[in-house]
N, C-alpha and C positions, 0 to 999 in steps of 0.2 A: 110836134113834140119830139119825135125821133131825131129830126135834123138838128134841133136846138141842143139836145143833150150831146150829140156827137161833136158839134162845134165847140162846146164848152170843154170836153175832154181833150180835144186837140190843142186848145189854148194853154194847157198846163206846161210850165218850164221856166227858164231864166229869161228875164228881160235883158235888154242890151246893157242897161246900167249895172244890173247885178253881175252880169258876166264880166264887164270891164273892171269892176271893183275886185272880183275874185281873182282875176288874172293879175291885177296889180299886187294884191297881197301875196300871192304865190311867188311872184317875181322878187318882191322884197325879201321874203324868207329865203329864197334861193341865193340871193346875193350875200346875205348874212352867213348862210351855211358855207358858201364858197370861200368867203374870207376866213372863217374859222378853220376850215380844212387847209387853206394855204399856210396859215400861221403854224398849225400843227406840223405840217410836212416840212417846213423850213426849220423849225426849232428842234425836231427830234434828232437829226444828225448832229447838231451842236451839242445837245445834251449827251448823246451817246459818245461823242468825241471827248467831252470832259470826263465822263466815267472811265473811258478807255485809258486816258492819260493818267488818271488817278490810280488805276490798277496796274499800269505798266511796270512800275517799280515799287509796288506795295511791300514786297519782301525786303528789298534793298533799304527802304525807309525804316523798316523795323530793326534790321540787324546791323547796318553800317554804323550808326552812332555808338552802339555798345562796343563794337570791335575797335573803332578808332579811339574811344576813350580808354581802352585797356592797353593800347600799344604805345611803347616808348618811342622817342624820336628816331632811334636807330632801327626800329622794327618794321619800317615800311619798305616794300620793294615793288615798284611798278614796272619792272622789266617784263616785256612780253614773253621772254623765254624762261622765266623763273618757274621752277617746279613747286608743287604745293608743299612737299615735305610729308605728305600723307600717302597712303597706298593708292588712292585714286588721284589721277593727274590728268583730267580731261581739258581739252580746248586750249585757249590762249589766256595767259595770265593778264589780268587788268590791275589788280592790287593784291599783294600778299602781305599779311600782317602777322607778327609773332610777338608774344610776350611771355614772361616767366612769372609764376607764382610759387611761393614756398609755403608749405603747410607748417604751422607752428608745432603740431604734434610730432611730425616726422623729421622736419628740417630738410626734406628732399625737394629740390626745385623741379617743377613740372613745366614743360614747354607747351604752350597753346598756340595753334595755328588756325588762321581764317584766311582763305584765299578766294577772291572773287574772279571768276573766269568766264570768258565768252565761249559757249559750248554749243555744238551742233548735236541735237538729240531728237529723234523721231522726225527728221526732216525740217526742224525749226531751230533757229538760233535763240538762245536765252542766256541771261546772266545766271550762273550757278555759284553757290557758296559751298566751298569744300572746307570742312573743319576736322581737326583731330588733335590729340594731345598725348603726351607721354614723357618719359625720361630717356636720356641717351641720345644717340645720333639720329634715329629715325631711318627711313620714313616709317610713320606709325600706322598700324593696321586698323585702328578703330575709326577710320574716316567716315564722315557722313556728307552726302551730296544732296543739296536741295535747291530747287529753282527759286530765284528771287525776282524774276521779271516775267512779263508776258513775252510772246514771240517778238524778235527784233530783226532788223536787217542784217545780212552778212557783212563781215569786214571786207572792204574792197582790197584788190591787189595793191601791194605797196603800202598798206596801212601801217602807221607807226603810232606808238603810244602818245597820247595827247591830241590825236586827230579825231574828227568826226568819222563815223556816226557814234563812236563811243569813246569819249575822252575823259581821262582821269587826271586831275591836277592836284598837286600838293603844295600848299603855301607854307613857307617856313619863316620864322623870325629867329635868326641866329641858329642855334642848334635845335630849337623846338619846332614842332609842327603845330600850326595855328588853324589850318582849315584843309579839309579834304573834300573835293567836289567830283561827282559823277555827272557828266553831261551826256545824256542819251537821246538819240534820235529814234523815234518809234516808226512803225511801218507806215503811218500816215504822214511822216515828215515833220511831226511836231517834236520840239526839243524839250525834254524834261530834265530839270536839274535837281540833284539831291546833295545836300551839304551836311557835313558832320565836323564838329570841332572837339578836340580832346579837352578834358577838364583836369586831368592828372598826368603830367608828362613823365612822372617817375616810373621806372620799369617795375618796381615792386616796393611794397611798403615794408619798412624794417620791422623786425620782430622785437617786441619790448619784453624784457625780463622782469621789470619792476616799475613802480610808480615813483617818480621823483617829487619831492617837496622842496620849496625854496627854504634856504637856511634862515631860521629865525632865532635870534639870541634869546636866552631865557629871560622871562619877564619877572622882575622882582619889585613889588610895591614897597616903597619906603614908608616906614611908620610915621604917622603924623605927630606933631608935638602940640596940637591944639587940645585944650581941656576946657570943660565947662564948670564954672564955679557958681554955686547957688548959695546965697547968703540966707541964713535962718538964725536970726539973733546973733549970738556970739560964735555959733558953730559954723564952719565952712566945709561943704562936701564937694569933692573933686571927682568927676566922672571921666573915665578914659575910653577911647574907642576899642572895639574888639580886636583881637590879634589879626594880623594880615596874612593871607594864604598866598604862597608863592607857587606859580604854575610853570613847569618847564616842559617844552615840546620835545618829542623824540628827535634824534638826529636825522638829517635829510638822507633819503635814499636816491642814488643817482644810477643811471644806466650808461654804461660805456660801450659804444659801438666799435666793432673791430676795424682796424685800419683797412683802407681800400686796397684792392688787388693792383700790384705793379709788376709787370714783366721786365726783368732786368737784363735778360739775354735770351737769344733764340738761335736754333741751328736746324738745318734740314739735310737729310742724307738718304739717297743722293739728291743733289740739287737739280739734276737734269736726268730725264728718263725717257725711253722710247715709248711710243704709242703703238699698241699692237691690236690686231684683229681679235675680237672676243671669241670668234669661232675657231681659233687655234691655228692660224696660218703663219705662225712664227712671229718675228719682231718687225714685220714690215710696217712702214708708216701708213696710216689709214685716214688721217685727217681728224677723225673722231673714233676713239676706241678705248680700251682699258690700258692701265699702266702695265708696262712689261715687267716691272718688279715693284715690290712694296717700297713705300716712301715713309720715313720716320721723321717726325718733328719733335724736338725737345726744347723746353723753355725753363729758365730759372726765374723764380718769382719771390716777391715779398708781399706781406699783407694778407688779406682774406681772399684767397683764390680758389676755394672749394668749388667743384662743379665746372672747372675750366673746360672750354669747348673750342674746337677748331672748325672754322667754316671756310670751305674751299669754293672759290668761284671757278667752276669747271669750263664754262663756255659751251657746254654740250646741252642737248635737249633735256637732260635730267636736272639742269640748273645747279643750285648750290648744294654741296654735301656737308653733312654735320657729323663730327666724330668727337667723342669725349676723351679728354686727357686722363691718364692714370698717374697717380703719385709715384715718384721715384725718390731715392735718398737726397738727390740734389735739386729736384724740381718736379716737372711733369713731362710725360711723353705720350705721343699719339701716333698711330700707324695707319696710313691709307693703304689698303691691301692692293696687291697687283695680280697679274695673270699667273695661274689660272683660277685662283680662288675668288676673284672679284668680278662683278658685273657693272661696276660704276664707270660711267662714260666720261671721258675727258677730251677736249678739243686741243689741237696743237697750239702752242704758244706759251707765253708766260702767264701762269695761273697764280693768283694771289690767295694765300691762306691766312685768315685773320683769327685772333684769339679773343674770346668773350668769356664772361662769367655770369652767374645769375644776377649780379648787381650791376652789370653794365659791360662796356667795351666799345670798340676794340682796344686792347691794351698793347698791340703790336702785330706784326705780320712777317711772313717769309714768302719768297717767290719760288715756285716750282716751274722749271722749264720742261714742257712736254713737246717732244719732237717726233 
């Protein structure tokens, strides 16, 4: 009896068939799990890549359409050396936009600037949007700088505007801008495009002082000559219509816009000036420096030229300069200060100074020779 019980206990366990079935089931489950893991491993990088691409230019997608829609055709500057016109002037200019808005209550034109720039910050390159606003020549001190992209590759040596890895293109139809495109290569080598098209090419909307109605002549209803006669025996009764009411509309109100600004003549004095070292080393030529003496530009005008402004292409790192004209008995005058009261930088060569007003421009120009 003892031997039989021990042999029965030793016989407990899997049979060969049971073990084979168990191993087969475990193998099938392992194959399924391996396939699922492989799919997950291969799909996660693609999903992350799509998310990264979407986040690369999230800020640019938000702000660029609004800025492009506000900017007139003459307000775009994609020169890599252009300054912002704000107190902050970081990195390389990609696209600078400027527009003017005039408040109905004050009638004073306000300049708005939005400059997109490639900036190195905290060891990473990003696109940053620099904005500011104000009246007068600027640069304006209320600038704000915010990143509108994730980290991007640096610009290679010899990079020029319109080339990868960060190309900005502007499509024009005649004088109007029809499309602005940012083509950006991210750190993974993927190219992301952001496009914006303006809906209103006008620089500013005109101010309306009244509401005009079309002229409508007075309406007078002519009396009718129809009568109704009712016979009742030998008596005849004639009924006439009620009297007619004449309605006369008030005269039309029209709004007359002022004539456009026209510059009929311009002069510059002196027309040629030396370039001097801003540190006070005399009038020696420096290639880039401040004007050795002040330069005055005068213009004669007709039409609506309030807020006339001179914009000088300096060719220097500070980019374009802005100065407001002041009214004179015969027209307008503006002075670009010289040494020692000025810190505005100019490069040697012929420098163009153009004239604008809040309603448009340029209306003319003069050339200053810097030597």
